[in-house]
N, C-alpha and C positions, 0 to 999 in steps of 0.2 A: 552487463548494462553501467558496468563499473566506471567505463569509461568515461561515460556521462559525467559521473559523478565527482568527479579529480578538481574540477572548477569551480567545484559549488562551497567544497569542503572547508574552508576560510568563514565562507560565510553560515554554516550553523556551525562552528564549534563559537566562534563568536556569538550562535542565537540561541545555545547551550547553555554558554558562562556568565553571560554579561545578566548581572541585578540577580542570579540562580543563584549565590551559594547563601542566601539568608540565615542566619545564627538562630534559631526557634526564640529565644528572650527580644530574640529584636524587629517580629514579626511584629505585625502593622495589621494584619488580614487577621480572620477567624476560615480557615480554608474550609471546601463543604465536602471535599473529599482525601481517602490518606487512605498509603499503602507500607508505609512505614507501623512496622510492629513490636510492640512493647509486648517485656514480660510482666510481673507481676509484682515487679518492684519498680516499676512504671521505668527503668529503664530499656534503653531497642535492646532487644534479643538478638540474637547472631545467627543470622542465617546468609547465605549465597546471593549475592548481589543479582540481582535483575536488567537484566539488557536489555538496554530501547536503539531502536535501529536509527539512525538519521541518516541518511541519505535515501537516496528516491532505491528503492527496492524490485528486484525485474517480477513478474506474477508468482514462480516459485520458490521465489526467500520468502512474500507476502504471508502466501501462506504459513506460514514455519510457524508467527506467529497467532497465526487463527487456530491449529493444530493444536497449543499449549495452553490455550484461553478450550479445549472442548465442544469450540461448536457442534451441536448439533445438526446430522442430516435433514437437509431439507434438501432437492435440488429445484424447490416453486422458485429460490428469489432467483435462480438463475436463468442467464439472456436461453432460453430455445436454441437450439442448432438451429431448429426446423427456418426459424430468420436468418441465415447465413447470405440467401438468396433475394432478398428484400434488397439488402447493402449493397446499392449499384454503383452510390460515385464515392470517391478516395477515400476521401475524410473522414465516411460513416464507415465502411469499412478495415481503415485505421485505427476508427477507434475501437473497437468492435474486433476486432484480432488483438488488443490490449483486454478486453474486458475478456472475450473468451478464453486469454490463456488463464490468467487470474479461478475464471472458475474450472476449470483444466485444474487446474491446483486443488480449490480444494474438492472434490472430488474425489481424487487421486488417495488422500486422505484417511479414506472408510471403505478402504480396497478396489483392488481394480477389476470392472467390469465392461462392459460391453458403453455402458454412458461414455466411460475418462474414452476409449478408443471412442466416440462420438465426434467427442469432445477436440480431440489430437487431429481427425479430419477432419473437421471440421475448420480449425487455427489453417492448417494446406491447404483450403480449396479460398479461405480467406486471405491467408499471402496470396498466391496465385494471382488473383486479384489487386495484386498490388504487383506485381511484375519480380516478383522474389521467389529467385530459382527451385524448383520442387527438390532439391535435393540437401535445400538448407532446411525442408521440416519431413518431406519424405527418407530424409535417412534416418532418422529420428524414432520417428515412426518406426521403422520396419524393427532396430534395434529395439525399440520398447515393447517393442511384442516377442520378441524372446528373452527377454527377464520380463515378464510381469509380474515375475514373485520376487525383483528384486528393486524396493520402494527405492532406494540411495540413486539406487543407476538410471532409473526413471526422473529423477529429479536430476543430476546432471545433466544429463543426457536432453530434456527440454530446457535448466536455463541454459547451455552451450546454445539453441537454439534459438534460441531467441536473442541472443549476443550474435550471434550471427547474423543475423537480417536487421539488427542494424548495425550491423559495421558495413553490409553490402547495401543501407539504402541512404550512407553519407559515401562513401565509395561515390555511388551516381548522383549524390547530389538531391537525396528528397531523403533529408534529415527532419523536414518539417515532419512527417509521416512516419519517424520512433519519436517524436514529441508524440503523437496524440495517439500513438499505444502505447506513450507510457502513459499519460494522465488521461489515455479509458482504464488498463492497470491497474491505476490508484483508486479510480471514483470508485470501479465497482466491491476492489480489496476493503474499499468506507463501507457499501455498500450490504455488504455483505455483513460488518462488522455489527454498524447499526443497525439491522436490517435480526440477524440471527443472534444476538448476544445481547448485544442493549437492551437491560430489563429498565424503562423509565418509572415502574412502578415501583425496585427494588433493587437500584443498578448496586452494580458488583465494583468493587473499586479497583478491584487490579482492570473491570472491563475499560472504567470511565480513565482507568493509566492511560489505558493502549489510545482511547479514540483520540485523550485531550495529547499527548505526543505526540500524534497528527500534527501539528501545527508545525513542527520540526521540516517537517517531508512536503506541506503545503507549502512551504517558503523555498526548499530548493527543485517544487516545480513551476513554479513560480519562475524563480531565475531561468532557471534551465526553459521551458518557452520561451522568453524573453528572445533564444537565437535565434527565434522562427515567426516573427514577425511580418516577414513578404507572404504568410497566408493568412489568409483571412480569418478561417473557420479556424487559425489559433490565436488569433485578435480574441474573439467576436468570445472562446471561453475562459480562454484568459479576465478576460472581462465579470463573466460568473461561478470564477477561482478568488480572483480577488474580492467581492464581495462575499463568496461562504468566509473567507480568511479570516474579513471580522468580528466572526462569530468567537472563532477563534486569537486575534487578539484582545479581547476581551476579558480574557483571562489569563494569571499566570500557574508555570512547575514550581517551585522547592524543592532543590537537593540538599539536605541539610551541611551542612559546612564540613570538609570532610574526605567528605561518602564519594563524593561524584567522579568512579572514572574515567579517561576519555580510550576506546580503543578506534585508534587509527585505522592500522590494517583494514577491525571485519566493524568498520564504519558504528561503534556502537559504543554506544553512552553506558555506565554499569552501577547501581547507587542499592541499597538494602531498599529502597522504596522510595516516596517523594509523597508531598504535602503540592492540594491542588482548591483554585480558587472557582475552579470550575462551577457552575448550577447549572439543576436539571433542565428548566427555564433554556439553556444556553444548551448541553447537549440535543435538548430537542429538536432547540431550531435546527443544528447541525444538522440532524438523521433527517427530517424532513426536507431537507433547500437538496441533502444528497439523492434521499431519493425520488424528488421532481430533475436534479438536473441528469442523474441516469435513466428516469427512464425519456428524456427527451433522448439522450447519446442512442440508448435503445430500439428506438422507433425510425423507421423508414423510416 
């Protein structure tokens, strides 16, 4: 999916660096949440810088973030594989192929079992509906079955499978299908994060930061979707994503001056922490809207 991101790099760099490097003494707001750590003397304690992805992620890549947050296993939040036969339109099949991809990535974090295989097979069947050649999915599935104890191999195989699918769709002039897959994956990632990790009664600052930082990827996603306005389904969901963006635009994320590093090769921002003006009320609105949007996407 990296090929989809190169044209968005400048936009994201501007969004990530403009008016974000405020000196603490000049701040004119009271942060609602902060992930900056202080030692007993009140100074920032030395620690490894955290990474924030600023590009659109493949379903497997986005699950690395979930792993860091220690999401508890709960397959009730996933889209059941039994729904796959109900997605008859190209748009529904495209969106839910992306959704199932994120669900697969979530499951594989908790060990290899029948559920993981079921979701891989489901992704293959969904891809067939989209006219994607069997070998782009079947071969990786077979190789995964032969390397069931090697998590790194599984990740690499499924990551490559999604990139090959995206390339095939571009070459056959059906790029909007790839766009809908990416969108479905992003919404599913947000849904799992806000439903399984975010606790509105006792929000964890690290979790809040991960959710808040999706304002960067949402900007990327909307820019990406503009390329496919000839597809009315893309236009329809873009309007909904723009509505969601209003919530993200209502708050700011601030890095301390001199603390931000930008790794363009891996498309990550590194910092010791951030300050955020996001409120619990806004987080709840994001959670509820994402849940509503996701329900619409998975409903046949």
